[in-house]
C-alpha positions as CSV (number, residue, x, y, z in Angstrom):
1,M,-159.6,-204.9,-44.9
2,A,-163.1,-205.1,-46.4
3,E,-165.7,-202.6,-45.1
4,A,-168.4,-204.1,-43.0
5,A,-172.0,-203.7,-44.3
6,P,-173.8,-201.1,-42.3
7,D,-176.3,-202.2,-39.6
8,T,-179.7,-201.2,-40.8
9,R,-181.6,-202.0,-37.6
10,G,-181.5,-198.5,-36.2
11,A,-182.9,-196.9,-39.4
12,E,-186.4,-195.5,-39.6
13,P,-188.3,-194.9,-42.8
14,A,-187.8,-191.3,-43.9
15,S,-190.7,-188.9,-44.1
16,S,-191.5,-188.3,-47.8
17,S,-192.0,-184.6,-47.0
18,D,-189.1,-183.9,-44.7
19,L,-186.1,-186.2,-44.9
20,L,-183.8,-183.8,-43.2
21,R,-185.9,-183.6,-40.1
22,S,-186.3,-187.4,-40.1
23,L,-182.5,-187.8,-40.2
24,R,-182.0,-185.2,-37.4
25,D,-184.5,-186.8,-35.2
26,T,-183.1,-190.3,-35.6
27,L,-179.4,-189.5,-35.5
28,D,-178.8,-190.7,-31.9
29,G,-180.4,-194.1,-32.7
30,L,-178.5,-194.8,-35.9
31,P,-175.6,-197.3,-36.1
32,E,-172.2,-195.6,-36.2
33,T,-171.7,-195.8,-40.0
34,Q,-175.2,-194.6,-40.8
35,A,-174.9,-191.8,-38.2
36,R,-171.7,-190.6,-39.9
37,I,-173.4,-190.4,-43.3
38,A,-176.5,-188.7,-41.8
39,R,-174.4,-186.1,-40.0
40,M,-172.6,-185.3,-43.3
41,I,-175.9,-184.8,-45.1
42,V,-177.6,-182.6,-42.4
43,A,-174.5,-180.5,-42.1
44,D,-174.6,-179.5,-45.8
45,P,-177.7,-180.7,-47.5
46,E,-177.4,-178.5,-50.6
47,W,-173.9,-180.0,-51.2
48,A,-175.3,-183.5,-50.7
49,V,-178.1,-182.9,-53.3
50,Q,-175.6,-181.7,-55.9
51,T,-172.8,-184.3,-55.2
52,G,-172.2,-187.6,-56.8
53,V,-172.2,-190.9,-54.8
54,E,-168.4,-191.3,-55.1
55,L,-167.7,-187.9,-53.5
56,L,-170.4,-188.5,-50.8
57,A,-168.7,-191.7,-50.0
58,E,-165.3,-190.1,-49.9
59,R,-166.3,-187.4,-47.5
60,A,-168.1,-189.9,-45.2
61,G,-165.2,-192.3,-45.2
62,V,-167.3,-195.2,-46.6
63,S,-167.7,-197.0,-49.9
64,A,-170.1,-196.0,-52.6
65,P,-172.3,-199.1,-52.1
66,T,-172.6,-198.1,-48.4
67,I,-174.1,-194.8,-49.5
68,V,-176.6,-196.7,-51.6
69,R,-177.5,-199.0,-48.7
70,F,-177.9,-196.0,-46.4
71,A,-180.4,-194.4,-48.8
72,R,-182.5,-197.6,-48.8
73,A,-182.2,-197.9,-45.1
74,V,-183.8,-194.5,-44.5
75,G,-186.7,-195.4,-46.7
76,C,-185.6,-194.2,-50.2
77,E,-185.5,-196.3,-53.3
78,G,-181.9,-195.3,-53.9
79,V,-179.5,-192.4,-53.9
80,R,-181.4,-190.5,-56.6
81,D,-184.6,-190.8,-54.6
82,M,-182.8,-189.7,-51.5
83,K,-181.6,-186.6,-53.3
84,L,-185.1,-185.8,-54.5
85,K,-186.4,-186.0,-51.0
86,L,-183.5,-183.9,-49.7
87,A,-184.4,-181.3,-52.3
88,G,-188.0,-181.4,-51.1
89,S,-186.9,-180.8,-47.5
90,L,-184.8,-177.8,-48.7
91,A,-187.8,-176.4,-50.5
92,L,-189.8,-176.6,-47.3
93,G,-187.2,-174.4,-45.5
94,T,-187.1,-176.8,-42.5
95,P,-186.4,-175.3,-39.1
96,Y,-183.4,-177.5,-38.6
97,V,-181.7,-176.3,-41.8
98,H,-182.4,-172.7,-41.0
99,R,-180.2,-172.5,-37.9
100,S,-182.5,-174.6,-35.6
101,V,-185.1,-171.9,-35.4
102,R,-188.6,-173.2,-34.9
103,P,-191.9,-171.5,-35.6
104,T,-192.7,-171.5,-31.9
105,D,-189.5,-169.8,-30.8
106,A,-189.8,-166.5,-28.9
107,P,-187.9,-163.5,-30.2
108,G,-185.1,-164.0,-27.6
109,E,-184.8,-167.6,-28.6
110,V,-184.5,-166.7,-32.3
111,V,-181.7,-164.3,-31.5
112,R,-179.9,-166.9,-29.4
113,N,-180.3,-169.6,-32.0
114,V,-179.3,-167.6,-35.0
115,V,-176.2,-166.0,-33.3
116,G,-175.3,-169.3,-31.6
117,S,-175.5,-171.2,-34.9
118,V,-173.2,-168.7,-36.5
119,T,-170.6,-168.8,-33.7
120,S,-170.7,-172.6,-33.5
121,M,-170.2,-172.8,-37.3
122,L,-167.3,-170.4,-37.2
123,A,-165.6,-172.4,-34.4
124,E,-165.9,-175.6,-36.3
125,W,-165.0,-174.1,-39.7
126,Q,-161.9,-172.4,-38.2
127,S,-160.5,-175.7,-37.1
128,G,-160.5,-177.0,-40.7
129,L,-159.1,-173.8,-42.3
130,D,-155.6,-174.7,-43.6
131,P,-153.0,-172.0,-42.8
132,D,-150.6,-173.4,-45.4
133,R,-153.1,-172.7,-48.1
134,I,-153.6,-169.1,-46.8
135,E,-149.9,-168.6,-46.9
136,A,-149.7,-170.1,-50.5
137,A,-152.4,-167.6,-51.6
138,V,-150.6,-164.7,-49.8
139,A,-147.3,-165.6,-51.5
140,A,-148.9,-165.9,-55.0
141,I,-150.6,-162.5,-54.5
142,R,-147.4,-160.8,-53.2
143,A,-145.5,-162.1,-56.2
144,A,-148.1,-161.1,-58.8
145,G,-147.8,-158.3,-61.2
146,R,-151.6,-158.0,-61.2
147,V,-154.4,-159.6,-59.2
148,D,-158.0,-159.8,-60.6
149,T,-160.9,-160.7,-58.4
150,A,-164.1,-162.2,-59.9
151,G,-167.5,-163.4,-58.8
152,T,-170.8,-164.0,-60.5
153,G,-174.0,-162.9,-58.8
154,A,-174.8,-160.3,-56.2
155,T,-173.0,-161.8,-53.2
156,S,-169.9,-163.1,-55.0
157,H,-169.4,-159.9,-56.9
158,F,-169.8,-157.9,-53.7
159,L,-167.1,-160.0,-52.1
160,A,-164.8,-159.8,-55.1
161,H,-165.1,-156.1,-55.1
162,D,-164.4,-155.9,-51.4
163,L,-161.2,-157.9,-51.8
164,H,-160.2,-155.7,-54.8
165,A,-160.6,-152.5,-52.7
166,R,-158.5,-154.0,-49.9
167,L,-155.8,-155.0,-52.4
168,F,-155.3,-151.6,-54.0
169,R,-155.2,-150.0,-50.6
170,L,-152.2,-152.2,-49.9
171,G,-150.6,-151.1,-53.1
172,I,-151.3,-154.3,-55.1
173,P,-152.5,-153.6,-58.7
174,S,-156.0,-155.1,-58.9
175,N,-159.1,-155.3,-61.1
176,S,-162.6,-156.3,-60.4
177,F,-165.4,-156.3,-63.0
178,A,-169.1,-157.2,-62.6
179,D,-169.6,-157.7,-66.4
180,A,-168.9,-161.3,-67.4
181,H,-167.5,-160.2,-70.8
182,L,-165.0,-157.8,-69.1
183,Q,-164.0,-160.6,-66.7
184,L,-163.2,-162.8,-69.6
185,T,-161.3,-160.1,-71.4
186,A,-159.3,-159.2,-68.3
187,A,-158.5,-162.8,-67.6
188,S,-157.1,-163.2,-71.1
189,C,-154.8,-160.3,-70.4
190,L,-153.3,-162.0,-67.3
191,G,-149.9,-163.6,-67.6
192,A,-147.5,-166.0,-65.9
193,G,-147.2,-164.9,-62.3
194,D,-150.5,-163.0,-62.2
195,V,-153.4,-164.1,-60.0
196,L,-157.1,-164.5,-60.4
197,V,-159.1,-164.8,-57.1
198,A,-162.4,-166.5,-58.0
199,I,-165.1,-166.3,-55.3
200,S,-168.2,-168.5,-55.4
201,Y,-169.7,-170.5,-52.5
202,V,-171.8,-172.5,-55.0
203,G,-168.7,-173.0,-57.1
204,R,-170.4,-174.0,-60.4
205,M,-171.4,-170.7,-62.1
206,P,-170.7,-171.2,-65.8
207,A,-169.5,-167.6,-66.5
208,L,-167.1,-167.7,-63.6
209,L,-165.7,-171.1,-64.6
210,R,-165.1,-169.8,-68.1
211,T,-163.2,-166.8,-66.7
212,V,-161.1,-169.2,-64.6
213,A,-160.4,-171.4,-67.7
214,V,-159.2,-168.4,-69.7
215,A,-157.0,-167.2,-66.8
216,R,-155.4,-170.6,-66.5
217,R,-154.7,-170.7,-70.2
218,A,-153.1,-167.3,-69.9
219,G,-150.7,-168.7,-67.3
220,A,-152.2,-167.1,-64.2
221,T,-152.5,-168.7,-60.8
222,V,-156.1,-169.2,-59.7
223,V,-157.1,-168.9,-56.0
224,A,-160.6,-170.2,-55.3
225,I,-162.7,-169.2,-52.3
226,T,-165.4,-171.9,-52.5
227,R,-166.5,-175.3,-51.1
228,T,-164.4,-178.4,-51.3
229,G,-165.3,-180.6,-54.3
230,T,-166.9,-177.9,-56.5
231,P,-166.0,-177.5,-60.2
232,L,-164.4,-174.2,-59.1
233,H,-162.2,-176.0,-56.6
234,R,-161.2,-178.5,-59.2
235,A,-160.2,-175.8,-61.6
236,A,-158.1,-173.8,-59.1
237,D,-154.5,-174.0,-58.1
238,I,-155.1,-172.9,-54.5
239,L,-158.3,-173.6,-52.5
240,L,-159.4,-171.5,-49.6
241,A,-162.3,-173.7,-48.4
242,V,-165.6,-172.4,-47.1
243,D,-167.1,-175.7,-46.1
244,V,-170.1,-174.5,-44.1
245,P,-173.7,-175.6,-44.1
246,G,-176.0,-174.4,-46.8
247,D,-179.2,-172.5,-46.3
248,A,-182.7,-173.6,-47.2
249,T,-184.0,-170.1,-48.0
250,M,-181.1,-168.5,-49.8
251,R,-178.7,-169.8,-52.5
252,V,-175.8,-168.4,-50.4
253,G,-176.7,-168.3,-46.8
254,T,-175.5,-166.1,-44.0
255,D,-173.0,-168.7,-42.8
256,A,-171.3,-168.8,-46.2
257,I,-171.2,-165.1,-46.6
258,I,-169.6,-164.6,-43.1
259,A,-167.0,-167.4,-43.8
260,Q,-166.0,-165.8,-47.1
261,I,-165.7,-162.4,-45.6
262,I,-163.4,-163.8,-42.9
263,V,-161.3,-165.5,-45.5
264,I,-160.9,-162.1,-47.3
265,E,-160.1,-160.5,-43.9
266,I,-157.4,-163.1,-43.1
267,L,-155.9,-162.7,-46.6
268,S,-155.8,-158.9,-46.2
269,V,-154.3,-159.0,-42.7
270,R,-151.6,-161.5,-43.7
271,L,-150.8,-159.4,-46.8
272,G,-150.6,-156.3,-44.7
273,L,-148.2,-157.9,-42.2
274,T,-146.0,-159.4,-44.9
275,L,-145.8,-156.2,-46.9
276,G,-144.5,-154.3,-43.9
277,D,-144.2,-150.5,-43.4
278,G,-145.1,-149.6,-47.0
279,A,-148.5,-151.1,-46.7
280,A,-149.0,-149.6,-43.2
281,R,-148.2,-146.1,-44.6
282,R,-150.7,-146.6,-47.5
283,L,-153.5,-147.6,-45.1
284,A,-152.7,-144.7,-42.9
285,A,-152.8,-142.3,-45.8
286,V,-156.2,-143.6,-46.9
287,H,-157.5,-143.2,-43.4
288,D,-156.2,-139.6,-43.1
289,L,-157.6,-138.7,-46.6
290,L,-161.1,-139.9,-45.6
291,Q,-160.9,-138.1,-42.3
292,N,-159.7,-134.8,-43.9
293,E,-162.3,-134.9,-46.6
294,Q,-164.9,-135.7,-43.9
295,L,-166.0,-138.8,-45.8
296,D,-165.4,-141.1,-42.9
297,S,-165.7,-139.0,-39.8
298,D,-167.9,-138.8,-36.7
299,D,-168.4,-135.1,-37.3
300,A,-169.0,-135.2,-41.0
301,P,-171.7,-132.7,-42.2
302,S,-175.1,-133.9,-43.1
303,L,-176.1,-134.4,-46.7
304,G,-178.3,-131.3,-46.4
305,G,-175.4,-129.0,-45.5
306,A,-174.6,-127.2,-42.3
């Protein structure tokens, strides 16, 4: 059945300086199709800026021409102009994008809005997290002779190193390198049955994508912790999606960091449960070691001595 052209009567011309705020403020008055597209954009504006019209249409459940008509209906010359205005809104750091915090909010309101935004995001994101993909990643890691973890940039490398530390505590041979050349070299030494876990919310970092390509050529399975539709997703065998809203002030916002940490936690817990008593004994041994060496104890001595 042919898709009906969207009703443009409810659309208002977009503010040239803040398209995101304009979309938010007019959401309730938009026709159904336009409202669906607008919600998609305000939920993840950074993704919308970087994404082609076909993928925008696919996620919104409409045709590509409908996206073009929507852009014109909200006062833009076309999709390209709409993306430029979206980028301008992101550069402004609009209150809506930054967890609904407004300049006039009192400290208590800031706390409630920030925490409430995160908890709301987690509840919505959890409903879309696919347990079958988690289990596929767990099975691949369990069967692997070696698991490398890789990320490019401060946040992604921190997360990759955290997963690496969790894996070797469970008795799973693992590597994690910050240096891009070492990542490439290590990836080339992977083989069939090995696993590379690549972590990047942005999902388009050239150095990481090169490492993924080398690992694939070597025969390894690639597990990606990234957003749906990114180049990293398309290059991976298994996607663990972190489809959460972007942040206007940081390239990788708090929502994305928390979602990625939770994916790593879920992987670690499932691995620990499936590996059984051996993994539990290793974790207990690490805990006891840190306690005995007073490295992780409530009564550890101060750095200055007694």
